[in-house]
PyMOL Python script that loads the backbone (N, CA, C, O; Angstrom):
from pymol import cmd

cmd.read_pdbstr("""\
ATOM      1  N   MET A   1      96.506 -54.725  23.354  1.00  0.00           N
ATOM      2  CA  MET A   1      95.878 -53.534  24.008  1.00  0.00           C
ATOM      3  C   MET A   1      94.290 -53.421  23.469  1.00  0.00           C
ATOM      4  O   MET A   1      93.368 -54.111  23.904  1.00  0.00           O
ATOM      5  N   ILE A   2      94.191 -52.520  22.552  1.00  0.00           N
ATOM      6  CA  ILE A   2      93.440 -52.179  21.271  1.00  0.00           C
ATOM      7  C   ILE A   2      92.334 -52.906  21.748  1.00  0.00           C
ATOM      8  O   ILE A   2      91.353 -52.759  22.477  1.00  0.00           O
ATOM      9  N   ARG A   3      92.779 -53.585  21.179  1.00  0.00           N
ATOM     10  CA  ARG A   3      91.636 -54.473  20.567  1.00  0.00           C
ATOM     11  C   ARG A   3      91.136 -55.312  21.747  1.00  0.00           C
ATOM     12  O   ARG A   3      90.060 -55.748  21.338  1.00  0.00           O
ATOM     13  N   LEU A   4      91.271 -55.634  22.608  1.00  0.00           N
ATOM     14  CA  LEU A   4      90.766 -55.668  24.197  1.00  0.00           C
ATOM     15  C   LEU A   4      90.189 -54.698  24.330  1.00  0.00           C
ATOM     16  O   LEU A   4      88.984 -54.929  24.220  1.00  0.00           O
ATOM     17  N   ALA A   5      90.437 -53.480  24.555  1.00  0.00           N
ATOM     18  CA  ALA A   5      89.476 -52.803  24.973  1.00  0.00           C
ATOM     19  C   ALA A   5      88.007 -52.280  24.141  1.00  0.00           C
ATOM     20  O   ALA A   5      86.866 -52.005  24.512  1.00  0.00           O
ATOM     21  N   LEU A   6      88.736 -52.314  22.800  1.00  0.00           N
ATOM     22  CA  LEU A   6      86.967 -52.513  21.945  1.00  0.00           C
ATOM     23  C   LEU A   6      85.950 -53.671  22.230  1.00  0.00           C
ATOM     24  O   LEU A   6      84.724 -53.722  22.325  1.00  0.00           O
ATOM     25  N   THR A   7      87.218 -54.802  22.350  1.00  0.00           N
ATOM     26  CA  THR A   7      85.620 -56.170  22.564  1.00  0.00           C
ATOM     27  C   THR A   7      85.084 -55.826  23.923  1.00  0.00           C
ATOM     28  O   THR A   7      83.863 -55.944  24.019  1.00  0.00           O
ATOM     29  N   ALA A   8      85.952 -55.285  25.370  1.00  0.00           N
ATOM     30  CA  ALA A   8      85.161 -55.507  26.135  1.00  0.00           C
ATOM     31  C   ALA A   8      84.275 -54.018  26.194  1.00  0.00           C
ATOM     32  O   ALA A   8      83.704 -53.735  27.247  1.00  0.00           O
ATOM     33  N   SER A   9      84.186 -53.011  24.914  1.00  0.00           N
ATOM     34  CA  SER A   9      83.320 -51.757  25.183  1.00  0.00           C
ATOM     35  C   SER A   9      82.146 -52.427  24.330  1.00  0.00           C
ATOM     36  O   SER A   9      80.991 -52.350  24.749  1.00  0.00           O
ATOM     37  N   LEU A  10      82.551 -53.333  22.684  1.00  0.00           N
ATOM     38  CA  LEU A  10      81.468 -53.558  22.505  1.00  0.00           C
ATOM     39  C   LEU A  10      80.144 -54.427  23.439  1.00  0.00           C
ATOM     40  O   LEU A  10      78.944 -54.266  23.215  1.00  0.00           O
ATOM     41  N   VAL A  11      80.674 -55.268  24.406  1.00  0.00           N
ATOM     42  CA  VAL A  11      80.375 -56.205  25.028  1.00  0.00           C
ATOM     43  C   VAL A  11      78.989 -55.327  26.220  1.00  0.00           C
ATOM     44  O   VAL A  11      77.770 -55.413  26.369  1.00  0.00           O
ATOM     45  N   LEU A  12      80.086 -54.566  26.799  1.00  0.00           N
ATOM     46  CA  LEU A  12      79.179 -53.296  27.582  1.00  0.00           C
ATOM     47  C   LEU A  12      78.441 -52.896  26.600  1.00  0.00           C
ATOM     48  O   LEU A  12      77.459 -53.627  26.468  1.00  0.00           O
ATOM     49  N   ALA A  13      78.491 -52.058  25.863  1.00  0.00           N
ATOM     50  CA  ALA A  13      77.025 -51.218  25.155  1.00  0.00           C
ATOM     51  C   ALA A  13      75.980 -52.424  24.980  1.00  0.00           C
ATOM     52  O   ALA A  13      74.783 -52.239  25.202  1.00  0.00           O
ATOM     53  N   GLY A  14      76.490 -53.682  24.566  1.00  0.00           N
ATOM     54  CA  GLY A  14      75.675 -54.980  24.260  1.00  0.00           C
ATOM     55  C   GLY A  14      74.115 -54.886  25.230  1.00  0.00           C
ATOM     56  O   GLY A  14      72.948 -54.817  24.845  1.00  0.00           O
ATOM     57  N   HIS A  15      74.746 -54.922  26.688  1.00  0.00           N
ATOM     58  CA  HIS A  15      74.136 -55.022  28.062  1.00  0.00           C
ATOM     59  C   HIS A  15      73.236 -53.813  28.474  1.00  0.00           C
ATOM     60  O   HIS A  15      72.272 -53.808  29.239  1.00  0.00           O
ATOM     61  N   ALA A  16      73.868 -52.670  27.682  1.00  0.00           N
ATOM     62  CA  ALA A  16      72.971 -51.613  27.955  1.00  0.00           C
ATOM     63  C   ALA A  16      71.638 -51.312  27.121  1.00  0.00           C
ATOM     64  O   ALA A  16      70.761 -50.474  27.333  1.00  0.00           O
ATOM     65  N   THR A  17      71.796 -52.469  25.885  1.00  0.00           N
ATOM     66  CA  THR A  17      70.666 -52.235  25.343  1.00  0.00           C
ATOM     67  C   THR A  17      69.193 -52.613  25.625  1.00  0.00           C
ATOM     68  O   THR A  17      68.081 -52.151  25.371  1.00  0.00           O
ATOM     69  N   PHE A  18      69.921 -54.075  26.517  1.00  0.00           N
ATOM     70  CA  PHE A  18      68.859 -54.553  26.718  1.00  0.00           C
ATOM     71  C   PHE A  18      68.153 -54.253  28.221  1.00  0.00           C
ATOM     72  O   PHE A  18      68.830 -53.991  29.215  1.00  0.00           O
ATOM     73  N   ALA A  19      66.650 -54.335  28.222  1.00  0.00           N
ATOM     74  CA  ALA A  19      65.364 -54.016  29.435  1.00  0.00           C
ATOM     75  C   ALA A  19      65.315 -54.637  30.053  1.00  0.00           C
ATOM     76  O   ALA A  19      64.904 -55.662  29.509  1.00  0.00           O
ATOM     77  N   PRO A  20      65.474 -54.778  30.992  1.00  0.00           N
ATOM     78  CA  PRO A  20      64.888 -55.726  31.612  1.00  0.00           C
ATOM     79  C   PRO A  20      63.667 -55.839  31.734  1.00  0.00           C
ATOM     80  O   PRO A  20      63.260 -54.701  31.969  1.00  0.00           O
ATOM     81  N   MET A  21      62.281 -56.989  31.704  1.00  0.00           N
ATOM     82  CA  MET A  21      61.428 -57.397  31.796  1.00  0.00           C
ATOM     83  C   MET A  21      60.429 -56.993  32.417  1.00  0.00           C
ATOM     84  O   MET A  21      60.811 -56.732  33.558  1.00  0.00           O
ATOM     85  N   ALA A  22      59.343 -56.790  32.310  1.00  0.00           N
ATOM     86  CA  ALA A  22      58.347 -55.469  33.307  1.00  0.00           C
ATOM     87  C   ALA A  22      57.131 -56.577  33.787  1.00  0.00           C
ATOM     88  O   ALA A  22      56.316 -57.107  33.032  1.00  0.00           O
ATOM     89  N   ASP A  23      57.225 -56.726  34.934  1.00  0.00           N
ATOM     90  CA  ASP A  23      56.283 -57.421  35.106  1.00  0.00           C
ATOM     91  C   ASP A  23      55.046 -56.619  35.426  1.00  0.00           C
ATOM     92  O   ASP A  23      55.016 -55.583  36.090  1.00  0.00           O
ATOM     93  N   ALA A  24      53.952 -57.291  34.818  1.00  0.00           N
ATOM     94  CA  ALA A  24      52.009 -56.410  34.517  1.00  0.00           C
ATOM     95  C   ALA A  24      51.158 -57.565  35.338  1.00  0.00           C
ATOM     96  O   ALA A  24      51.211 -58.777  35.549  1.00  0.00           O
ATOM     97  N   GLU A  25      50.434 -56.549  35.631  1.00  0.00           N
ATOM     98  CA  GLU A  25      49.383 -57.439  36.249  1.00  0.00           C
ATOM     99  C   GLU A  25      48.369 -56.985  35.822  1.00  0.00           C
ATOM    100  O   GLU A  25      48.433 -55.756  35.786  1.00  0.00           O
ATOM    101  N   VAL A  26      47.192 -57.486  35.376  1.00  0.00           N
ATOM    102  CA  VAL A  26      45.538 -56.846  34.886  1.00  0.00           C
ATOM    103  C   VAL A  26      44.513 -57.407  35.944  1.00  0.00           C
ATOM    104  O   VAL A  26      44.379 -58.443  36.595  1.00  0.00           O
ATOM    105  N   ARG A  27      43.828 -56.153  35.781  1.00  0.00           N
ATOM    106  CA  ARG A  27      42.623 -56.606  37.367  1.00  0.00           C
ATOM    107  C   ARG A  27      41.899 -55.979  35.893  1.00  0.00           C
ATOM    108  O   ARG A  27      42.117 -55.201  34.965  1.00  0.00           O
ATOM    109  N   PHE A  28      40.933 -56.892  36.408  1.00  0.00           N
ATOM    110  CA  PHE A  28      39.639 -56.656  35.485  1.00  0.00           C
ATOM    111  C   PHE A  28      38.642 -55.800  37.071  1.00  0.00           C
ATOM    112  O   PHE A  28      38.734 -55.976  38.286  1.00  0.00           O
ATOM    113  N   GLY A  29      37.833 -54.955  36.271  1.00  0.00           N
ATOM    114  CA  GLY A  29      37.274 -53.922  38.042  1.00  0.00           C
ATOM    115  C   GLY A  29      35.366 -54.323  37.940  1.00  0.00           C
ATOM    116  O   GLY A  29      34.892 -55.371  37.499  1.00  0.00           O
ATOM    117  N   LYS A  30      34.832 -53.504  38.319  1.00  0.00           N
ATOM    118  CA  LYS A  30      33.545 -53.263  38.265  1.00  0.00           C
ATOM    119  C   LYS A  30      32.443 -54.085  36.618  1.00  0.00           C
ATOM    120  O   LYS A  30      32.921 -53.704  35.549  1.00  0.00           O
ATOM    121  N   ASN A  31      31.519 -54.792  36.500  1.00  0.00           N
ATOM    122  CA  ASN A  31      30.757 -54.321  35.595  1.00  0.00           C
ATOM    123  C   ASN A  31      31.665 -54.954  34.171  1.00  0.00           C
ATOM    124  O   ASN A  31      30.911 -54.798  33.211  1.00  0.00           O
ATOM    125  N   VAL A  32      32.895 -55.554  33.731  1.00  0.00           N
ATOM    126  CA  VAL A  32      33.870 -55.559  33.025  1.00  0.00           C
ATOM    127  C   VAL A  32      32.821 -56.813  32.252  1.00  0.00           C
ATOM    128  O   VAL A  32      32.185 -57.502  33.049  1.00  0.00           O
ATOM    129  N   PHE A  33      32.604 -57.161  30.514  1.00  0.00           N
ATOM    130  CA  PHE A  33      32.097 -58.493  29.829  1.00  0.00           C
ATOM    131  C   PHE A  33      33.123 -58.570  28.756  1.00  0.00           C
ATOM    132  O   PHE A  33      33.805 -57.656  28.293  1.00  0.00           O
ATOM    133  N   ILE A  34      33.105 -59.850  28.444  1.00  0.00           N
ATOM    134  CA  ILE A  34      34.082 -60.183  27.523  1.00  0.00           C
ATOM    135  C   ILE A  34      33.318 -61.192  26.838  1.00  0.00           C
ATOM    136  O   ILE A  34      33.164 -62.236  27.472  1.00  0.00           O
ATOM    137  N   GLY A  35      32.666 -61.109  25.391  1.00  0.00           N
ATOM    138  CA  GLY A  35      31.683 -61.630  25.106  1.00  0.00           C
ATOM    139  C   GLY A  35      30.189 -61.491  25.393  1.00  0.00           C
ATOM    140  O   GLY A  35      29.431 -62.319  24.888  1.00  0.00           O
ATOM    141  N   GLY A  36      29.674 -60.454  26.207  1.00  0.00           N
ATOM    142  CA  GLY A  36      28.219 -60.674  26.813  1.00  0.00           C
ATOM    143  C   GLY A  36      28.596 -61.026  27.773  1.00  0.00           C
ATOM    144  O   GLY A  36      27.724 -60.853  28.624  1.00  0.00           O
ATOM    145  N   ASN A  37      30.147 -61.797  28.485  1.00  0.00           N
ATOM    146  CA  ASN A  37      29.747 -62.622  29.657  1.00  0.00           C
ATOM    147  C   ASN A  37      30.804 -62.005  30.932  1.00  0.00           C
ATOM    148  O   ASN A  37      31.945 -61.549  30.860  1.00  0.00           O
ATOM    149  N   ASP A  38      29.938 -62.199  32.034  1.00  0.00           N
ATOM    150  CA  ASP A  38      30.695 -61.083  33.037  1.00  0.00           C
ATOM    151  C   ASP A  38      31.833 -61.819  33.871  1.00  0.00           C
ATOM    152  O   ASP A  38      31.706 -62.862  34.512  1.00  0.00           O
ATOM    153  N   VAL A  39      32.959 -61.051  33.721  1.00  0.00           N
ATOM    154  CA  VAL A  39      34.263 -61.696  34.114  1.00  0.00           C
ATOM    155  C   VAL A  39      35.138 -60.431  34.696  1.00  0.00           C
ATOM    156  O   VAL A  39      36.190 -59.944  34.281  1.00  0.00           O
ATOM    157  N   SER A  40      34.105 -59.999  36.088  1.00  0.00           N
ATOM    158  CA  SER A  40      34.629 -58.761  36.873  1.00  0.00           C
ATOM    159  C   SER A  40      35.314 -59.514  38.246  1.00  0.00           C
ATOM    160  O   SER A  40      35.246 -60.595  38.830  1.00  0.00           O
ATOM    161  N   ASN A  41      35.654 -58.885  38.301  1.00  0.00           N
ATOM    162  CA  ASN A  41      36.440 -58.866  39.722  1.00  0.00           C
ATOM    163  C   ASN A  41      37.577 -60.022  39.435  1.00  0.00           C
ATOM    164  O   ASN A  41      37.520 -60.950  40.243  1.00  0.00           O
ATOM    165  N   GLN A  42      38.473 -60.118  38.553  1.00  0.00           N
ATOM    166  CA  GLN A  42      39.682 -61.105  38.545  1.00  0.00           C
ATOM    167  C   GLN A  42      40.749 -60.536  38.163  1.00  0.00           C
ATOM    168  O   GLN A  42      40.821 -59.581  37.390  1.00  0.00           O
ATOM    169  N   THR A  43      41.789 -61.204  38.788  1.00  0.00           N
ATOM    170  CA  THR A  43      43.251 -60.588  38.442  1.00  0.00           C
ATOM    171  C   THR A  43      44.293 -61.314  38.028  1.00  0.00           C
ATOM    172  O   THR A  43      44.754 -62.227  38.713  1.00  0.00           O
ATOM    173  N   PHE A  44      44.903 -60.875  36.519  1.00  0.00           N
ATOM    174  CA  PHE A  44      45.795 -62.438  36.273  1.00  0.00           C
ATOM    175  C   PHE A  44      47.436 -61.445  36.335  1.00  0.00           C
ATOM    176  O   PHE A  44      47.628 -60.240  36.497  1.00  0.00           O
ATOM    177  N   ASN A  45      48.144 -62.301  36.179  1.00  0.00           N
ATOM    178  CA  ASN A  45      49.565 -61.523  36.391  1.00  0.00           C
ATOM    179  C   ASN A  45      50.472 -62.859  35.412  1.00  0.00           C
ATOM    180  O   ASN A  45      49.837 -63.501  34.576  1.00  0.00           O
ATOM    181  N   ARG A  46      52.067 -63.156  35.671  1.00  0.00           N
ATOM    182  CA  ARG A  46      52.441 -63.843  35.154  1.00  0.00           C
ATOM    183  C   ARG A  46      52.383 -65.228  35.333  1.00  0.00           C
ATOM    184  O   ARG A  46      52.379 -65.933  34.325  1.00  0.00           O
ATOM    185  N   LYS A  47      52.325 -65.873  36.730  1.00  0.00           N
ATOM    186  CA  LYS A  47      51.955 -66.964  37.198  1.00  0.00           C
ATOM    187  C   LYS A  47      50.173 -67.284  37.067  1.00  0.00           C
ATOM    188  O   LYS A  47      49.879 -68.465  36.885  1.00  0.00           O
ATOM    189  N   LYS A  48      49.257 -66.483  37.138  1.00  0.00           N
ATOM    190  CA  LYS A  48      48.043 -66.808  36.446  1.00  0.00           C
ATOM    191  C   LYS A  48      47.513 -66.079  35.408  1.00  0.00           C
ATOM    192  O   LYS A  48      47.765 -64.910  35.117  1.00  0.00           O
ATOM    193  N   ARG A  49      46.602 -67.012  34.753  1.00  0.00           N
ATOM    194  CA  ARG A  49      47.055 -66.545  33.196  1.00  0.00           C
ATOM    195  C   ARG A  49      45.612 -66.254  32.764  1.00  0.00           C
ATOM    196  O   ARG A  49      44.877 -66.815  33.577  1.00  0.00           O
ATOM    197  N   GLY A  50      44.735 -65.472  31.619  1.00  0.00           N
ATOM    198  CA  GLY A  50      43.451 -66.590  31.384  1.00  0.00           C
ATOM    199  C   GLY A  50      43.832 -66.138  29.795  1.00  0.00           C
ATOM    200  O   GLY A  50      44.816 -65.635  29.252  1.00  0.00           O
ATOM    201  N   ARG A  51      42.518 -66.594  29.366  1.00  0.00           N
ATOM    202  CA  ARG A  51      42.554 -66.982  28.075  1.00  0.00           C
ATOM    203  C   ARG A  51      41.091 -67.315  27.853  1.00  0.00           C
ATOM    204  O   ARG A  51      40.533 -68.329  28.272  1.00  0.00           O
ATOM    205  N   TYR A  52      40.438 -66.170  27.020  1.00  0.00           N
ATOM    206  CA  TYR A  52      39.095 -66.490  26.990  1.00  0.00           C
ATOM    207  C   TYR A  52      38.412 -66.625  25.619  1.00  0.00           C
ATOM    208  O   TYR A  52      38.068 -65.778  24.795  1.00  0.00           O
ATOM    209  N   ILE A  53      38.336 -67.841  25.641  1.00  0.00           N
ATOM    210  CA  ILE A  53      37.607 -68.400  24.050  1.00  0.00           C
ATOM    211  C   ILE A  53      36.126 -67.579  23.387  1.00  0.00           C
ATOM    212  O   ILE A  53      35.132 -67.906  24.037  1.00  0.00           O
ATOM    213  N   ILE A  54      35.851 -66.688  22.342  1.00  0.00           N
ATOM    214  CA  ILE A  54      33.830 -66.860  22.364  1.00  0.00           C
ATOM    215  C   ILE A  54      34.132 -67.647  21.595  1.00  0.00           C
ATOM    216  O   ILE A  54      35.278 -67.720  21.151  1.00  0.00           O
ATOM    217  N   HIS A  55      32.969 -68.594  21.180  1.00  0.00           N
ATOM    218  CA  HIS A  55      32.021 -69.007  20.336  1.00  0.00           C
ATOM    219  C   HIS A  55      31.313 -68.368  19.515  1.00  0.00           C
ATOM    220  O   HIS A  55      31.434 -67.161  19.722  1.00  0.00           O
ATOM    221  N   LYS A  56      30.532 -68.633  18.557  1.00  0.00           N
ATOM    222  CA  LYS A  56      29.412 -68.231  17.742  1.00  0.00           C
ATOM    223  C   LYS A  56      28.309 -68.802  18.455  1.00  0.00           C
ATOM    224  O   LYS A  56      27.569 -68.076  19.119  1.00  0.00           O
ATOM    225  N   GLY A  57      28.075 -70.451  18.353  1.00  0.00           N
ATOM    226  CA  GLY A  57      27.846 -70.493  18.707  1.00  0.00           C
ATOM    227  C   GLY A  57      27.557 -71.397  20.165  1.00  0.00           C
ATOM    228  O   GLY A  57      28.437 -70.805  20.789  1.00  0.00           O
ATOM    229  N   ARG A  58      27.257 -71.925  20.718  1.00  0.00           N
ATOM    230  CA  ARG A  58      27.029 -73.181  22.018  1.00  0.00           C
ATOM    231  C   ARG A  58      28.713 -74.121  21.692  1.00  0.00           C
ATOM    232  O   ARG A  58      28.915 -74.727  20.640  1.00  0.00           O
ATOM    233  N   PRO A  59      29.555 -74.053  22.634  1.00  0.00           N
ATOM    234  CA  PRO A  59      30.810 -74.291  22.505  1.00  0.00           C
ATOM    235  C   PRO A  59      31.141 -75.579  23.404  1.00  0.00           C
ATOM    236  O   PRO A  59      30.964 -75.598  24.622  1.00  0.00           O
ATOM    237  N   LYS A  60      31.736 -76.853  22.514  1.00  0.00           N
ATOM    238  CA  LYS A  60      31.219 -78.470  23.801  1.00  0.00           C
ATOM    239  C   LYS A  60      31.345 -78.680  24.405  1.00  0.00           C
ATOM    240  O   LYS A  60      30.697 -79.578  24.942  1.00  0.00           O
ATOM    241  N   LYS A  61      32.664 -77.848  25.144  1.00  0.00           N
ATOM    242  CA  LYS A  61      32.237 -77.707  26.713  1.00  0.00           C
ATOM    243  C   LYS A  61      32.409 -76.023  27.657  1.00  0.00           C
ATOM    244  O   LYS A  61      33.337 -75.386  28.156  1.00  0.00           O
ATOM    245  N   PRO A  62      31.131 -75.884  27.522  1.00  0.00           N
ATOM    246  CA  PRO A  62      31.353 -74.826  28.115  1.00  0.00           C
ATOM    247  C   PRO A  62      31.505 -74.796  29.188  1.00  0.00           C
ATOM    248  O   PRO A  62      31.191 -75.779  29.859  1.00  0.00           O
ATOM    249  N   GLY A  63      32.379 -72.961  30.142  1.00  0.00           N
ATOM    250  CA  GLY A  63      32.347 -72.946  31.065  1.00  0.00           C
ATOM    251  C   GLY A  63      34.671 -72.824  31.641  1.00  0.00           C
ATOM    252  O   GLY A  63      35.643 -72.968  30.900  1.00  0.00           O
ATOM    253  N   CYS A  64      34.639 -72.647  32.530  1.00  0.00           N
ATOM    254  CA  CYS A  64      36.268 -72.575  32.636  1.00  0.00           C
ATOM    255  C   CYS A  64      36.941 -73.757  33.004  1.00  0.00           C
ATOM    256  O   CYS A  64      36.308 -74.790  33.221  1.00  0.00           O
ATOM    257  N   VAL A  65      38.521 -73.681  33.121  1.00  0.00           N
ATOM    258  CA  VAL A  65      39.015 -74.723  33.175  1.00  0.00           C
ATOM    259  C   VAL A  65      40.649 -74.813  33.259  1.00  0.00           C
ATOM    260  O   VAL A  65      41.226 -75.457  32.383  1.00  0.00           O
ATOM    261  N   TRP A  66      41.243 -74.313  34.076  1.00  0.00           N
ATOM    262  CA  TRP A  66      42.528 -74.216  34.882  1.00  0.00           C
ATOM    263  C   TRP A  66      43.526 -75.577  34.288  1.00  0.00           C
ATOM    264  O   TRP A  66      43.362 -76.740  34.658  1.00  0.00           O
ATOM    265  N   ARG A  67      44.667 -75.076  33.203  1.00  0.00           N
ATOM    266  CA  ARG A  67      45.473 -75.573  33.813  1.00  0.00           C
ATOM    267  C   ARG A  67      46.810 -75.289  33.250  1.00  0.00           C
ATOM    268  O   ARG A  67      47.091 -74.131  32.940  1.00  0.00           O
ATOM    269  N   LYS A  68      47.738 -76.344  33.077  1.00  0.00           N
ATOM    270  CA  LYS A  68      49.022 -75.935  34.227  1.00  0.00           C
ATOM    271  C   LYS A  68      49.887 -76.094  33.158  1.00  0.00           C
ATOM    272  O   LYS A  68      49.863 -77.027  32.355  1.00  0.00           O
ATOM    273  N   ASN A  69      50.904 -74.849  33.176  1.00  0.00           N
ATOM    274  CA  ASN A  69      51.954 -74.500  31.711  1.00  0.00           C
ATOM    275  C   ASN A  69      53.431 -74.992  31.641  1.00  0.00           C
ATOM    276  O   ASN A  69      54.126 -74.406  32.471  1.00  0.00           O
ATOM    277  N   ALA A  70      53.935 -75.668  31.082  1.00  0.00           N
ATOM    278  CA  ALA A  70      55.852 -76.072  31.339  1.00  0.00           C
ATOM    279  C   ALA A  70      56.390 -75.019  31.630  1.00  0.00           C
ATOM    280  O   ALA A  70      57.394 -74.660  31.016  1.00  0.00           O
ATOM    281  N   ASP A  71      55.941 -74.395  32.469  1.00  0.00           N
ATOM    282  CA  ASP A  71      56.857 -72.958  33.093  1.00  0.00           C
ATOM    283  C   ASP A  71      56.404 -72.629  34.759  1.00  0.00           C
ATOM    284  O   ASP A  71      56.798 -71.806  35.586  1.00  0.00           O
ATOM    285  N   GLY A  72      55.327 -73.769  34.774  1.00  0.00           N
ATOM    286  CA  GLY A  72      54.445 -73.870  36.257  1.00  0.00           C
ATOM    287  C   GLY A  72      53.397 -72.343  36.907  1.00  0.00           C
ATOM    288  O   GLY A  72      53.046 -71.916  38.007  1.00  0.00           O
ATOM    289  N   SER A  73      53.245 -71.988  35.609  1.00  0.00           N
ATOM    290  CA  SER A  73      52.016 -71.044  35.219  1.00  0.00           C
ATOM    291  C   SER A  73      50.807 -71.992  35.104  1.00  0.00           C
ATOM    292  O   SER A  73      50.571 -73.070  34.560  1.00  0.00           O
ATOM    293  N   LYS A  74      50.147 -71.094  35.867  1.00  0.00           N
ATOM    294  CA  LYS A  74      48.500 -71.693  35.424  1.00  0.00           C
ATOM    295  C   LYS A  74      47.831 -71.119  34.158  1.00  0.00           C
ATOM    296  O   LYS A  74      48.359 -70.012  34.062  1.00  0.00           O
ATOM    297  N   THR A  75      47.009 -71.244  33.184  1.00  0.00           N
ATOM    298  CA  THR A  75      46.022 -70.607  32.616  1.00  0.00           C
ATOM    299  C   THR A  75      44.508 -71.178  32.319  1.00  0.00           C
ATOM    300  O   THR A  75      44.159 -72.263  31.854  1.00  0.00           O
ATOM    301  N   LYS A  76      43.698 -69.989  32.783  1.00  0.00           N
ATOM    302  CA  LYS A  76      42.334 -70.164  32.926  1.00  0.00           C
ATOM    303  C   LYS A  76      41.658 -69.965  31.511  1.00  0.00           C
ATOM    304  O   LYS A  76      41.399 -68.938  30.884  1.00  0.00           O
ATOM    305  N   VAL A  77      41.437 -71.459  31.189  1.00  0.00           N
ATOM    306  CA  VAL A  77      40.469 -71.314  29.816  1.00  0.00           C
ATOM    307  C   VAL A  77      39.209 -71.565  29.645  1.00  0.00           C
ATOM    308  O   VAL A  77      38.658 -72.605  30.006  1.00  0.00           O
ATOM    309  N   CYS A  78      38.565 -70.433  28.968  1.00  0.00           N
ATOM    310  CA  CYS A  78      37.195 -69.997  29.086  1.00  0.00           C
ATOM    311  C   CYS A  78      36.679 -70.033  28.046  1.00  0.00           C
ATOM    312  O   CYS A  78      37.028 -69.218  27.192  1.00  0.00           O
ATOM    313  N   HIS A  79      35.460 -71.193  27.711  1.00  0.00           N
ATOM    314  CA  HIS A  79      35.003 -71.292  26.044  1.00  0.00           C
ATOM    315  C   HIS A  79      33.648 -71.181  26.689  1.00  0.00           C
ATOM    316  O   HIS A  79      33.007 -71.936  27.421  1.00  0.00           O
ATOM    317  N   LEU A  80      33.393 -69.820  26.102  1.00  0.00           N
ATOM    318  CA  LEU A  80      32.515 -68.732  26.450  1.00  0.00           C
ATOM    319  C   LEU A  80      31.545 -68.586  25.083  1.00  0.00           C
ATOM    320  O   LEU A  80      32.122 -68.254  24.048  1.00  0.00           O
ATOM    321  N   GLN A  81      29.830 -68.861  25.030  1.00  0.00           N
ATOM    322  CA  GLN A  81      29.732 -68.596  24.193  1.00  0.00           C
ATOM    323  C   GLN A  81      28.802 -67.178  23.820  1.00  0.00           C
ATOM    324  O   GLN A  81      27.928 -66.894  24.639  1.00  0.00           O
ATOM    325  N   ARG A  82      28.928 -66.475  22.873  1.00  0.00           N
ATOM    326  CA  ARG A  82      28.323 -64.834  22.317  1.00  0.00           C
ATOM    327  C   ARG A  82      27.073 -64.467  23.291  1.00  0.00           C
ATOM    328  O   ARG A  82      25.898 -64.820  23.186  1.00  0.00           O
ATOM    329  N   LYS A  83      27.371 -64.074  23.762  1.00  0.00           N
ATOM    330  CA  LYS A  83      25.720 -63.175  24.420  1.00  0.00           C
ATOM    331  C   LYS A  83      24.950 -62.301  23.477  1.00  0.00           C
ATOM    332  O   LYS A  83      25.795 -61.440  23.230  1.00  0.00           O
ATOM    333  N   LYS A  84      23.840 -61.968  22.771  1.00  0.00           N
ATOM    334  CA  LYS A  84      23.180 -61.382  22.457  1.00  0.00           C
ATOM    335  C   LYS A  84      22.885 -59.624  22.576  1.00  0.00           C
ATOM    336  O   LYS A  84      21.891 -59.551  23.299  1.00  0.00           O
ATOM    337  N   GLN A  85      23.211 -58.524  22.276  1.00  0.00           N
ATOM    338  CA  GLN A  85      23.119 -57.257  22.967  1.00  0.00           C
ATOM    339  C   GLN A  85      21.524 -57.015  22.483  1.00  0.00           C
ATOM    340  O   GLN A  85      20.727 -57.178  21.559  1.00  0.00           O
ATOM    341  N   ASN A  86      21.700 -56.486  23.875  1.00  0.00           N
ATOM    342  CA  ASN A  86      19.997 -55.402  24.143  1.00  0.00           C
ATOM    343  C   ASN A  86      19.445 -53.968  22.922  1.00  0.00           C
ATOM    344  O   ASN A  86      18.405 -53.345  23.133  1.00  0.00           O
TER     345      ASN A  86
END
""", "prot")
cmd.dss("prot")
cmd.show_as("cartoon", "prot")
cmd.util.cbc("prot")
cmd.orient("prot")
């Protein structure tokens, strides 16, 4: 009886330590630049993700492409060239 109660209390204590995953949403507002490129007014969340790759020189295929992930989400992959700062 004591062994059963001890096991049950350990299982319940173990579940209390795991916090639920939080959903987050990232919104780029006005005048947001990544590597000198304008990325204003874009929203990314769990199903719609973004990945920006900044190249020093000209990228082989510049621009953005939507790619599907295995979990059903999409990722916007952008190959951008770093712009000179004034």
